[in-house]
mmCIF file of the N, C-alpha and C atoms, coordinates in Angstrom:
data_MODEL
# 
_entry.id   MODEL 
# 
loop_
_atom_site.group_PDB 
_atom_site.id 
_atom_site.type_symbol 
_atom_site.label_atom_id 
_atom_site.label_alt_id 
_atom_site.label_comp_id 
_atom_site.label_asym_id 
_atom_site.label_entity_id 
_atom_site.label_seq_id 
_atom_site.pdbx_PDB_ins_code 
_atom_site.Cartn_x 
_atom_site.Cartn_y 
_atom_site.Cartn_z 
_atom_site.occupancy 
_atom_site.B_iso_or_equiv 
_atom_site.pdbx_formal_charge 
_atom_site.auth_seq_id 
_atom_site.auth_comp_id 
_atom_site.auth_asym_id 
_atom_site.auth_atom_id 
_atom_site.pdbx_PDB_model_num 
ATOM 1   N N  . MET A 1 1  ? 15.403  -13.612 7.501  1.00 0.00 ? 1  MET A N  1 
ATOM 2   C CA . MET A 1 1  ? 14.287  -12.674 7.539  1.00 0.00 ? 1  MET A CA 1 
ATOM 3   C C  . MET A 1 1  ? 13.331  -13.014 6.408  1.00 0.00 ? 1  MET A C  1 
ATOM 4   N N  . PRO A 1 2  ? 12.044  -13.076 6.687  1.00 0.00 ? 2  PRO A N  1 
ATOM 5   C CA . PRO A 1 2  ? 11.059  -13.388 5.650  1.00 0.00 ? 2  PRO A CA 1 
ATOM 6   C C  . PRO A 1 2  ? 11.022  -12.307 4.573  1.00 0.00 ? 2  PRO A C  1 
ATOM 7   N N  . ASN A 1 3  ? 10.478  -12.673 3.429  1.00 0.00 ? 3  ASN A N  1 
ATOM 8   C CA . ASN A 1 3  ? 10.334  -11.700 2.349  1.00 0.00 ? 3  ASN A CA 1 
ATOM 9   C C  . ASN A 1 3  ? 9.410   -10.579 2.775  1.00 0.00 ? 3  ASN A C  1 
ATOM 10  N N  . ARG A 1 4  ? 9.716   -9.378  2.320  1.00 0.00 ? 4  ARG A N  1 
ATOM 11  C CA . ARG A 1 4  ? 8.872   -8.232  2.642  1.00 0.00 ? 4  ARG A CA 1 
ATOM 12  C C  . ARG A 1 4  ? 7.651   -8.222  1.737  1.00 0.00 ? 4  ARG A C  1 
ATOM 13  N N  . LYS A 1 5  ? 6.555   -7.732  2.265  1.00 0.00 ? 5  LYS A N  1 
ATOM 14  C CA . LYS A 1 5  ? 5.318   -7.612  1.508  1.00 0.00 ? 5  LYS A CA 1 
ATOM 15  C C  . LYS A 1 5  ? 4.883   -6.160  1.552  1.00 0.00 ? 5  LYS A C  1 
ATOM 16  N N  . ASN A 1 6  ? 4.561   -5.612  0.418  1.00 0.00 ? 6  ASN A N  1 
ATOM 17  C CA . ASN A 1 6  ? 4.052   -4.251  0.404  1.00 0.00 ? 6  ASN A CA 1 
ATOM 18  C C  . ASN A 1 6  ? 2.644   -4.258  0.964  1.00 0.00 ? 6  ASN A C  1 
ATOM 19  N N  . ARG A 1 7  ? 2.385   -3.360  1.893  1.00 0.00 ? 7  ARG A N  1 
ATOM 20  C CA . ARG A 1 7  ? 1.092   -3.296  2.551  1.00 0.00 ? 7  ARG A CA 1 
ATOM 21  C C  . ARG A 1 7  ? 0.390   -2.008  2.172  1.00 0.00 ? 7  ARG A C  1 
ATOM 22  N N  . LYS A 1 8  ? -0.921  -2.062  2.200  1.00 0.00 ? 8  LYS A N  1 
ATOM 23  C CA . LYS A 1 8  ? -1.724  -0.861  1.970  1.00 0.00 ? 8  LYS A CA 1 
ATOM 24  C C  . LYS A 1 8  ? -1.666  0.015   3.212  1.00 0.00 ? 8  LYS A C  1 
ATOM 25  N N  . ALA A 1 9  ? -2.101  1.244   3.075  1.00 0.00 ? 9  ALA A N  1 
ATOM 26  C CA . ALA A 1 9  ? -2.024  2.205   4.180  1.00 0.00 ? 9  ALA A CA 1 
ATOM 27  C C  . ALA A 1 9  ? -2.818  1.739   5.400  1.00 0.00 ? 9  ALA A C  1 
ATOM 28  N N  . ASP A 1 10 ? -3.929  1.037   5.196  1.00 0.00 ? 10 ASP A N  1 
ATOM 29  C CA . ASP A 1 10 ? -4.769  0.645   6.334  1.00 0.00 ? 10 ASP A CA 1 
ATOM 30  C C  . ASP A 1 10 ? -4.430  -0.741  6.883  1.00 0.00 ? 10 ASP A C  1 
ATOM 31  N N  . GLU A 1 11 ? -3.341  -1.354  6.423  1.00 0.00 ? 11 GLU A N  1 
ATOM 32  C CA . GLU A 1 11 ? -2.972  -2.687  6.883  1.00 0.00 ? 11 GLU A CA 1 
ATOM 33  C C  . GLU A 1 11 ? -1.927  -2.683  7.989  1.00 0.00 ? 11 GLU A C  1 
ATOM 34  N N  . GLY A 1 12 ? -1.394  -1.521  8.332  1.00 0.00 ? 12 GLY A N  1 
ATOM 35  C CA . GLY A 1 12 ? -0.383  -1.447  9.369  1.00 0.00 ? 12 GLY A CA 1 
ATOM 36  C C  . GLY A 1 12 ? 0.959   -1.930  8.864  1.00 0.00 ? 12 GLY A C  1 
ATOM 37  N N  . SER A 1 13 ? 1.887   -2.169  9.793  1.00 0.00 ? 13 SER A N  1 
ATOM 38  C CA . SER A 1 13 ? 3.207   -2.658  9.417  1.00 0.00 ? 13 SER A CA 1 
ATOM 39  C C  . SER A 1 13 ? 3.668   -3.685  10.439 1.00 0.00 ? 13 SER A C  1 
ATOM 40  N N  . ILE A 1 14 ? 4.566   -4.574  9.988  1.00 0.00 ? 14 ILE A N  1 
ATOM 41  C CA . ILE A 1 14 ? 5.107   -5.624  10.841 1.00 0.00 ? 14 ILE A CA 1 
ATOM 42  C C  . ILE A 1 14 ? 6.621   -5.593  10.707 1.00 0.00 ? 14 ILE A C  1 
ATOM 43  N N  . TYR A 1 15 ? 7.314   -5.675  11.841 1.00 0.00 ? 15 TYR A N  1 
ATOM 44  C CA . TYR A 1 15 ? 8.770   -5.681  11.800 1.00 0.00 ? 15 TYR A CA 1 
ATOM 45  C C  . TYR A 1 15 ? 9.323   -6.578  12.896 1.00 0.00 ? 15 TYR A C  1 
ATOM 46  N N  . LYS A 1 16 ? 10.585  -7.007  12.715 1.00 0.00 ? 16 LYS A N  1 
ATOM 47  C CA . LYS A 1 16 ? 11.272  -7.823  13.709 1.00 0.00 ? 16 LYS A CA 1 
ATOM 48  C C  . LYS A 1 16 ? 11.915  -6.903  14.722 1.00 0.00 ? 16 LYS A C  1 
ATOM 49  N N  . VAL A 1 17 ? 11.750  -7.212  15.991 1.00 0.00 ? 17 VAL A N  1 
ATOM 50  C CA . VAL A 1 17 ? 12.308  -6.410  17.069 1.00 0.00 ? 17 VAL A CA 1 
ATOM 51  C C  . VAL A 1 17 ? 13.792  -6.753  17.194 1.00 0.00 ? 17 VAL A C  1 
ATOM 52  N N  . LYS A 1 18 ? 14.653  -5.731  17.143 1.00 0.00 ? 18 LYS A N  1 
ATOM 53  C CA . LYS A 1 18 ? 16.094  -5.947  17.228 1.00 0.00 ? 18 LYS A CA 1 
ATOM 54  C C  . LYS A 1 18 ? 16.476  -6.545  18.577 1.00 0.00 ? 18 LYS A C  1 
ATOM 55  N N  . GLY A 1 19 ? 17.351  -7.536  18.534 1.00 0.00 ? 19 GLY A N  1 
ATOM 56  C CA . GLY A 1 19 ? 17.865  -8.122  19.756 1.00 0.00 ? 19 GLY A CA 1 
ATOM 57  C C  . GLY A 1 19 ? 16.909  -9.067  20.463 1.00 0.00 ? 19 GLY A C  1 
ATOM 58  N N  . ARG A 1 20 ? 15.737  -9.269  19.914 1.00 0.00 ? 20 ARG A N  1 
ATOM 59  C CA . ARG A 1 20 ? 14.753  -10.158 20.534 1.00 0.00 ? 20 ARG A CA 1 
ATOM 60  C C  . ARG A 1 20 ? 14.216  -11.102 19.478 1.00 0.00 ? 20 ARG A C  1 
ATOM 61  N N  . ASP A 1 21 ? 13.703  -12.198 19.909 1.00 0.00 ? 21 ASP A N  1 
ATOM 62  C CA . ASP A 1 21 ? 13.169  -13.203 19.003 1.00 0.00 ? 21 ASP A CA 1 
ATOM 63  C C  . ASP A 1 21 ? 11.659  -13.015 18.859 1.00 0.00 ? 21 ASP A C  1 
ATOM 64  N N  . MET A 1 22 ? 11.248  -11.830 18.372 1.00 0.00 ? 22 MET A N  1 
ATOM 65  C CA . MET A 1 22 ? 9.821   -11.554 18.256 1.00 0.00 ? 22 MET A CA 1 
ATOM 66  C C  . MET A 1 22 ? 9.560   -10.543 17.148 1.00 0.00 ? 22 MET A C  1 
ATOM 67  N N  . PHE A 1 23 ? 8.298   -10.494 16.724 1.00 0.00 ? 23 PHE A N  1 
ATOM 68  C CA . PHE A 1 23 ? 7.848   -9.549  15.719 1.00 0.00 ? 23 PHE A CA 1 
ATOM 69  C C  . PHE A 1 23 ? 6.794   -8.643  16.332 1.00 0.00 ? 23 PHE A C  1 
ATOM 70  N N  . ARG A 1 24 ? 6.704   -7.437  15.817 1.00 0.00 ? 24 ARG A N  1 
ATOM 71  C CA . ARG A 1 24 ? 5.726   -6.479  16.316 1.00 0.00 ? 24 ARG A CA 1 
ATOM 72  C C  . ARG A 1 24 ? 4.932   -5.937  15.138 1.00 0.00 ? 24 ARG A C  1 
ATOM 73  N N  . GLY A 1 25 ? 3.620   -5.842  15.323 1.00 0.00 ? 25 GLY A N  1 
ATOM 74  C CA . GLY A 1 25 ? 2.740   -5.247  14.325 1.00 0.00 ? 25 GLY A CA 1 
ATOM 75  C C  . GLY A 1 25 ? 2.192   -3.938  14.852 1.00 0.00 ? 25 GLY A C  1 
ATOM 76  N N  . VAL A 1 26 ? 2.126   -2.928  13.981 1.00 0.00 ? 26 VAL A N  1 
ATOM 77  C CA . VAL A 1 26 ? 1.691   -1.600  14.397 1.00 0.00 ? 26 VAL A CA 1 
ATOM 78  C C  . VAL A 1 26 ? 0.670   -1.072  13.406 1.00 0.00 ? 26 VAL A C  1 
ATOM 79  N N  . VAL A 1 27 ? -0.411  -0.505  13.926 1.00 0.00 ? 27 VAL A N  1 
ATOM 80  C CA . VAL A 1 27 ? -1.402  0.182   13.103 1.00 0.00 ? 27 VAL A CA 1 
ATOM 81  C C  . VAL A 1 27 ? -1.755  1.477   13.819 1.00 0.00 ? 27 VAL A C  1 
ATOM 82  N N  . ARG A 1 28 ? -1.913  2.551   13.065 1.00 0.00 ? 28 ARG A N  1 
ATOM 83  C CA . ARG A 1 28 ? -2.262  3.851   13.655 1.00 0.00 ? 28 ARG A CA 1 
ATOM 84  C C  . ARG A 1 28 ? -3.760  4.076   13.535 1.00 0.00 ? 28 ARG A C  1 
ATOM 85  N N  . VAL A 1 29 ? -4.366  4.491   14.648 1.00 0.00 ? 29 VAL A N  1 
ATOM 86  C CA . VAL A 1 29 ? -5.787  4.794   14.701 1.00 0.00 ? 29 VAL A CA 1 
ATOM 87  C C  . VAL A 1 29 ? -5.939  6.178   15.302 1.00 0.00 ? 29 VAL A C  1 
ATOM 88  N N  . ASP A 1 30 ? -6.450  7.106   14.534 1.00 0.00 ? 30 ASP A N  1 
ATOM 89  C CA . ASP A 1 30 ? -6.632  8.488   14.992 1.00 0.00 ? 30 ASP A CA 1 
ATOM 90  C C  . ASP A 1 30 ? -5.335  9.066   15.562 1.00 0.00 ? 30 ASP A C  1 
ATOM 91  N N  . GLY A 1 31 ? -4.204  8.750   14.934 1.00 0.00 ? 31 GLY A N  1 
ATOM 92  C CA . GLY A 1 31 ? -2.920  9.279   15.356 1.00 0.00 ? 31 GLY A CA 1 
ATOM 93  C C  . GLY A 1 31 ? -2.267  8.553   16.508 1.00 0.00 ? 31 GLY A C  1 
ATOM 94  N N  . VAL A 1 32 ? -2.905  7.512   17.017 1.00 0.00 ? 32 VAL A N  1 
ATOM 95  C CA . VAL A 1 32 ? -2.362  6.745   18.134 1.00 0.00 ? 32 VAL A CA 1 
ATOM 96  C C  . VAL A 1 32 ? -1.961  5.367   17.625 1.00 0.00 ? 32 VAL A C  1 
ATOM 97  N N  . ALA A 1 33 ? -0.740  4.945   17.943 1.00 0.00 ? 33 ALA A N  1 
ATOM 98  C CA . ALA A 1 33 ? -0.250  3.645   17.491 1.00 0.00 ? 33 ALA A CA 1 
ATOM 99  C C  . ALA A 1 33 ? -0.780  2.537   18.389 1.00 0.00 ? 33 ALA A C  1 
ATOM 100 N N  . ARG A 1 34 ? -1.317  1.507   17.786 1.00 0.00 ? 34 ARG A N  1 
ATOM 101 C CA . ARG A 1 34 ? -1.751  0.301   18.501 1.00 0.00 ? 34 ARG A CA 1 
ATOM 102 C C  . ARG A 1 34 ? -0.812  -0.814  18.070 1.00 0.00 ? 34 ARG A C  1 
ATOM 103 N N  . THR A 1 35 ? -0.297  -1.600  19.017 1.00 0.00 ? 35 THR A N  1 
ATOM 104 C CA . THR A 1 35 ? 0.693   -2.619  18.689 1.00 0.00 ? 35 THR A CA 1 
ATOM 105 C C  . THR A 1 35 ? 0.250   -4.002  19.146 1.00 0.00 ? 35 THR A C  1 
ATOM 106 N N  . VAL A 1 36 ? 0.785   -4.994  18.458 1.00 0.00 ? 36 VAL A N  1 
ATOM 107 C CA . VAL A 1 36 ? 0.646   -6.396  18.850 1.00 0.00 ? 36 VAL A CA 1 
ATOM 108 C C  . VAL A 1 36 ? 2.032   -7.020  18.747 1.00 0.00 ? 36 VAL A C  1 
ATOM 109 N N  . SER A 1 37 ? 2.297   -8.036  19.554 1.00 0.00 ? 37 SER A N  1 
ATOM 110 C CA . SER A 1 37 ? 3.587   -8.726  19.524 1.00 0.00 ? 37 SER A CA 1 
ATOM 111 C C  . SER A 1 37 ? 3.354   -10.219 19.413 1.00 0.00 ? 37 SER A C  1 
ATOM 112 N N  . ALA A 1 38 ? 4.299   -10.919 18.736 1.00 0.00 ? 38 ALA A N  1 
ATOM 113 C CA . ALA A 1 38 ? 4.184   -12.365 18.571 1.00 0.00 ? 38 ALA A CA 1 
ATOM 114 C C  . ALA A 1 38 ? 5.562   -12.957 18.301 1.00 0.00 ? 38 ALA A C  1 
ATOM 115 N N  . LYS A 1 39 ? 5.676   -14.266 18.475 1.00 0.00 ? 39 LYS A N  1 
ATOM 116 C CA . LYS A 1 39 ? 6.938   -14.973 18.239 1.00 0.00 ? 39 LYS A CA 1 
ATOM 117 C C  . LYS A 1 39 ? 7.263   -15.107 16.759 1.00 0.00 ? 39 LYS A C  1 
ATOM 118 N N  . THR A 1 40 ? 6.257   -15.287 15.909 1.00 0.00 ? 40 THR A N  1 
ATOM 119 C CA . THR A 1 40 ? 6.495   -15.471 14.478 1.00 0.00 ? 40 THR A CA 1 
ATOM 120 C C  . THR A 1 40 ? 5.802   -14.378 13.681 1.00 0.00 ? 40 THR A C  1 
ATOM 121 N N  . MET A 1 41 ? 6.256   -14.200 12.451 1.00 0.00 ? 41 MET A N  1 
ATOM 122 C CA . MET A 1 41 ? 5.656   -13.185 11.594 1.00 0.00 ? 41 MET A CA 1 
ATOM 123 C C  . MET A 1 41 ? 4.218   -13.560 11.247 1.00 0.00 ? 41 MET A C  1 
ATOM 124 N N  . THR A 1 42 ? 3.952   -14.848 11.080 1.00 0.00 ? 42 THR A N  1 
ATOM 125 C CA . THR A 1 42 ? 2.600   -15.305 10.774 1.00 0.00 ? 42 THR A CA 1 
ATOM 126 C C  . THR A 1 42 ? 1.637   -14.969 11.909 1.00 0.00 ? 42 THR A C  1 
ATOM 127 N N  . GLU A 1 43 ? 2.069   -15.219 13.151 1.00 0.00 ? 43 GLU A N  1 
ATOM 128 C CA . GLU A 1 43 ? 1.237   -14.887 14.312 1.00 0.00 ? 43 GLU A CA 1 
ATOM 129 C C  . GLU A 1 43 ? 1.015   -13.389 14.413 1.00 0.00 ? 43 GLU A C  1 
ATOM 130 N N  . ALA A 1 44 ? 2.059   -12.604 14.179 1.00 0.00 ? 44 ALA A N  1 
ATOM 131 C CA . ALA A 1 44 ? 1.933   -11.150 14.242 1.00 0.00 ? 44 ALA A CA 1 
ATOM 132 C C  . ALA A 1 44 ? 0.971   -10.641 13.179 1.00 0.00 ? 44 ALA A C  1 
ATOM 133 N N  . THR A 1 45 ? 1.031   -11.224 11.987 1.00 0.00 ? 45 THR A N  1 
ATOM 134 C CA . THR A 1 45 ? 0.121   -10.842 10.910 1.00 0.00 ? 45 THR A CA 1 
ATOM 135 C C  . THR A 1 45 ? -1.318  -11.133 11.295 1.00 0.00 ? 45 THR A C  1 
ATOM 136 N N  . GLN A 1 46 ? -1.564  -12.309 11.872 1.00 0.00 ? 46 GLN A N  1 
ATOM 137 C CA . GLN A 1 46 ? -2.925  -12.683 12.272 1.00 0.00 ? 46 GLN A CA 1 
ATOM 138 C C  . GLN A 1 46 ? -3.428  -11.786 13.396 1.00 0.00 ? 46 GLN A C  1 
ATOM 139 N N  . LYS A 1 47 ? -2.584  -11.516 14.380 1.00 0.00 ? 47 LYS A N  1 
ATOM 140 C CA . LYS A 1 47 ? -2.990  -10.644 15.488 1.00 0.00 ? 47 LYS A CA 1 
ATOM 141 C C  . LYS A 1 47 ? -3.287  -9.230  14.995 1.00 0.00 ? 47 LYS A C  1 
ATOM 142 N N  . LEU A 1 48 ? -2.483  -8.748  14.037 1.00 0.00 ? 48 LEU A N  1 
ATOM 143 C CA . LEU A 1 48 ? -2.708  -7.413  13.494 1.00 0.00 ? 48 LEU A CA 1 
ATOM 144 C C  . LEU A 1 48 ? -4.023  -7.368  12.722 1.00 0.00 ? 48 LEU A C  1 
ATOM 145 N N  . LYS A 1 49 ? -4.320  -8.419  11.957 1.00 0.00 ? 49 LYS A N  1 
ATOM 146 C CA . LYS A 1 49 ? -5.603  -8.492  11.238 1.00 0.00 ? 49 LYS A CA 1 
ATOM 147 C C  . LYS A 1 49 ? -6.768  -8.494  12.225 1.00 0.00 ? 49 LYS A C  1 
ATOM 148 N N  . ASP A 1 50 ? -6.629  -9.258  13.313 1.00 0.00 ? 50 ASP A N  1 
ATOM 149 C CA . ASP A 1 50 ? -7.688  -9.304  14.335 1.00 0.00 ? 50 ASP A CA 1 
ATOM 150 C C  . ASP A 1 50 ? -7.889  -7.927  14.979 1.00 0.00 ? 50 ASP A C  1 
ATOM 151 N N  . LEU A 1 51 ? -6.788  -7.235  15.272 1.00 0.00 ? 51 LEU A N  1 
ATOM 152 C CA . LEU A 1 51 ? -6.875  -5.900  15.855 1.00 0.00 ? 51 LEU A CA 1 
ATOM 153 C C  . LEU A 1 51 ? -7.586  -4.943  14.910 1.00 0.00 ? 51 LEU A C  1 
ATOM 154 N N  . ILE A 1 52 ? -7.233  -4.982  13.641 1.00 0.00 ? 52 ILE A N  1 
ATOM 155 C CA . ILE A 1 52 ? -7.864  -4.111  12.652 1.00 0.00 ? 52 ILE A CA 1 
ATOM 156 C C  . ILE A 1 52 ? -9.344  -4.431  12.516 1.00 0.00 ? 52 ILE A C  1 
ATOM 157 N N  . ASN A 1 53 ? -9.694  -5.722  12.549 1.00 0.00 ? 53 ASN A N  1 
ATOM 158 C CA . ASN A 1 53 ? -11.110 -6.116  12.484 1.00 0.00 ? 53 ASN A CA 1 
ATOM 159 C C  . ASN A 1 53 ? -11.881 -5.605  13.696 1.00 0.00 ? 53 ASN A C  1 
ATOM 160 N N  . HIS A 1 54 ? -11.277 -5.670  14.891 1.00 0.00 ? 54 HIS A N  1 
ATOM 161 C CA . HIS A 1 54 ? -11.929 -5.139  16.098 1.00 0.00 ? 54 HIS A CA 1 
ATOM 162 C C  . HIS A 1 54 ? -12.153 -3.636  15.971 1.00 0.00 ? 54 HIS A C  1 
ATOM 163 N N  . ILE A 1 55 ? -11.152 -2.942  15.474 1.00 0.00 ? 55 ILE A N  1 
ATOM 164 C CA . ILE A 1 55 ? -11.272 -1.494  15.312 1.00 0.00 ? 55 ILE A CA 1 
ATOM 165 C C  . ILE A 1 55 ? -12.357 -1.160  14.298 1.00 0.00 ? 55 ILE A C  1 
ATOM 166 N N  . ASP A 1 56 ? -12.372 -1.887  13.159 1.00 0.00 ? 56 ASP A N  1 
ATOM 167 C CA . ASP A 1 56 ? -13.368 -1.636  12.113 1.00 0.00 ? 56 ASP A CA 1 
ATOM 168 C C  . ASP A 1 56 ? -14.788 -1.957  12.573 1.00 0.00 ? 56 ASP A C  1 
ATOM 169 N N  . SER A 1 57 ? -14.938 -2.938  13.477 1.00 0.00 ? 57 SER A N  1 
ATOM 170 C CA . SER A 1 57 ? -16.272 -3.320  13.942 1.00 0.00 ? 57 SER A CA 1 
ATOM 171 C C  . SER A 1 57 ? -16.780 -2.416  15.064 1.00 0.00 ? 57 SER A C  1 
ATOM 172 N N  . GLY A 1 58 ? -15.938 -1.481  15.513 1.00 0.00 ? 58 GLY A N  1 
ATOM 173 C CA . GLY A 1 58 ? -16.387 -0.537  16.526 1.00 0.00 ? 58 GLY A CA 1 
ATOM 174 C C  . GLY A 1 58 ? -16.057 -0.926  17.947 1.00 0.00 ? 58 GLY A C  1 
ATOM 175 N N  . VAL A 1 59 ? -15.308 -2.003  18.151 1.00 0.00 ? 59 VAL A N  1 
ATOM 176 C CA . VAL A 1 59 ? -14.915 -2.405  19.495 1.00 0.00 ? 59 VAL A CA 1 
ATOM 177 C C  . VAL A 1 59 ? -13.907 -1.394  20.011 1.00 0.00 ? 59 VAL A C  1 
ATOM 178 N N  . ASP A 1 60 ? -14.116 -0.917  21.233 1.00 0.00 ? 60 ASP A N  1 
ATOM 179 C CA . ASP A 1 60 ? -13.209 0.053   21.839 1.00 0.00 ? 60 ASP A CA 1 
ATOM 180 C C  . ASP A 1 60 ? -11.956 -0.687  22.298 1.00 0.00 ? 60 ASP A C  1 
ATOM 181 N N  . VAL A 1 61 ? -10.889 -0.593  21.517 1.00 0.00 ? 61 VAL A N  1 
ATOM 182 C CA . VAL A 1 61 ? -9.658  -1.321  21.805 1.00 0.00 ? 61 VAL A CA 1 
ATOM 183 C C  . VAL A 1 61 ? -9.038  -0.833  23.101 1.00 0.00 ? 61 VAL A C  1 
ATOM 184 N N  . GLU A 1 62 ? -9.119  0.443   23.373 1.00 0.00 ? 62 GLU A N  1 
ATOM 185 C CA . GLU A 1 62 ? -8.550  0.998   24.604 1.00 0.00 ? 62 GLU A CA 1 
ATOM 186 C C  . GLU A 1 62 ? -9.237  0.391   25.824 1.00 0.00 ? 62 GLU A C  1 
ATOM 187 N N  . ALA A 1 63 ? -10.551 0.259   25.792 1.00 0.00 ? 63 ALA A N  1 
ATOM 188 C CA . ALA A 1 63 ? -11.291 -0.272  26.927 1.00 0.00 ? 63 ALA A CA 1 
ATOM 189 C C  . ALA A 1 63 ? -11.039 -1.773  27.111 1.00 0.00 ? 63 ALA A C  1 
ATOM 190 N N  . SER A 1 64 ? -10.765 -2.501  26.034 1.00 0.00 ? 64 SER A N  1 
ATOM 191 C CA . SER A 1 64 ? -10.549 -3.936  26.157 1.00 0.00 ? 64 SER A CA 1 
ATOM 192 C C  . SER A 1 64 ? -9.206  -4.240  26.819 1.00 0.00 ? 64 SER A C  1 
ATOM 193 N N  . ASN A 1 65 ? -8.296  -3.276  26.874 1.00 0.00 ? 65 ASN A N  1 
ATOM 194 C CA . ASN A 1 65 ? -7.003  -3.488  27.516 1.00 0.00 ? 65 ASN A CA 1 
ATOM 195 C C  . ASN A 1 65 ? -6.971  -2.970  28.946 1.00 0.00 ? 65 ASN A C  1 
ATOM 196 N N  . MET A 1 66 ? -8.080  -2.485  29.459 1.00 0.00 ? 66 MET A N  1 
ATOM 197 C CA . MET A 1 66 ? -8.114  -1.938  30.809 1.00 0.00 ? 66 MET A CA 1 
ATOM 198 C C  . MET A 1 66 ? -8.258  -3.044  31.837 1.00 0.00 ? 66 MET A C  1 
ATOM 199 N N  . ASN A 1 67 ? -7.720  -2.809  33.033 1.00 0.00 ? 67 ASN A N  1 
ATOM 200 C CA . ASN A 1 67 ? -7.869  -3.787  34.107 1.00 0.00 ? 67 ASN A CA 1 
ATOM 201 C C  . ASN A 1 67 ? -9.095  -3.415  34.952 1.00 0.00 ? 67 ASN A C  1 
ATOM 202 N N  . LEU A 1 68 ? -9.376  -4.205  35.966 1.00 0.00 ? 68 LEU A N  1 
ATOM 203 C CA . LEU A 1 68 ? -10.575 -3.981  36.772 1.00 0.00 ? 68 LEU A CA 1 
ATOM 204 C C  . LEU A 1 68 ? -10.501 -2.706  37.602 1.00 0.00 ? 68 LEU A C  1 
ATOM 205 N N  . GLU A 1 69 ? -9.307  -2.299  38.026 1.00 0.00 ? 69 GLU A N  1 
ATOM 206 C CA . GLU A 1 69 ? -9.172  -1.098  38.828 1.00 0.00 ? 69 GLU A CA 1 
ATOM 207 C C  . GLU A 1 69 ? -9.601  0.138   38.041 1.00 0.00 ? 69 GLU A C  1 
ATOM 208 N N  . ALA A 1 70 ? -9.263  0.151   36.756 1.00 0.00 ? 70 ALA A N  1 
ATOM 209 C CA . ALA A 1 70 ? -9.597  1.321   35.921 1.00 0.00 ? 70 ALA A CA 1 
ATOM 210 C C  . ALA A 1 70 ? -11.092 1.360   35.689 1.00 0.00 ? 70 ALA A C  1 
# 
């Protein structure tokens, strides 16, 4: 397991998923958890940073995950 890093409140958290070979990053926005998943901790960290940047820039994360039917 990689060394733990203390994160600030607005940086979210990253953890290894039990029983699976993957990491998950979580950040809370207005009380709703937004998650990203990746094979490595480095990838999960980058995806979480990208998600936070999208949220900070005003991109509607909920709408970007919608399919054409919705």
